[in-house]
N, C-alpha and C positions, 0 to 999 in steps of 0.2 A: 799464233801459238809461239811461245818462247822455246828457244833451243839452248843447248848447253854444248860447249865445245870441249872435246877430249883429245888429248894428244897421245898417240901410241907410236912405239918404234917398232918397225918391222924389218926383217932381213932385206937386204938389197936384192936378194934372189926371189923374193916372193912374186913379184910381178911376172917374172919369166916362168916360174913354177906354175902359177895360176893361168898363165897365158892371157894376162891382162895388161894393157898399157898402163904405164906408171900414172898417167893423168886420170885413169878411170878407177884407180884403187879405192879412193874414198867411197864411191858408190858401190863397188864390189863388195867391200868390207861391210857397208851398211846392210845390203841386201843379204849377205851371207849371215850376218848376225841376226837379222829379223827372221830369217827362215829357221835358224837353230833355236832362237828363243821361243818361237812359236811352236816348234817340234817338242820342246821341253815343257810347253805348257805355261811359260812365263808371260808371254804376250797373247793377247787377243788377236784376231784376224785383223781388226781395225788398227790396232797399235802396231802390229807387224807391218801393215802397209805404210803407216806414218813414218816409221823407222826407215823402211826401205826406200822412201821417197817416191812411191808410186801414187797414181792419181785416184785409184779406187780399190775396194776389197776385191773386185773381179780380177784386176790385174795381179793382185797379190795371190789370188787363187791359182792364176796360171803359173806364177813362179813356184808356188808350192807343189803344183802338179808336176812341173818339170824336174822338181827335185825329189819327187816321189814321197812327199810328206803326207801322211794321213790327215785328213781333215777332222777337226773337232767342231761340229756344228749341231747344237742342241736346241731345245725349246726356247730358251733365253735369246740364242742368236736369231731364231726365226721371228720371235716377238720384236726384237730390235729392228730387224729388217722390214717387218710389216709396218712398224711405227714410222720409219723413214719413208716407206712407199706412200703411206697415207699422207705424210707431210708434203711430199712432192706433188701428190694429186691435188692437194688443196692450193698449191702455188699458181 
């Protein structure tokens, strides 16, 4: 899947304030953005997981739970998950 690079400037004090090592800032920012965009309804659970760089929706659910984000899981989500399970069962 293709990715796009974006450059942003952050204050030198952000890693200290966020208690995150400078080398871990890109991952921290991606996860934080994924959580907030999911919270705002901009991203689906799957797209939030993709942006956060986690391996599964379940891992993203854990992150959202830690951040106390209410989950949006409706009939369409259940149908998509059922379809995925059926495809995995046939493999």
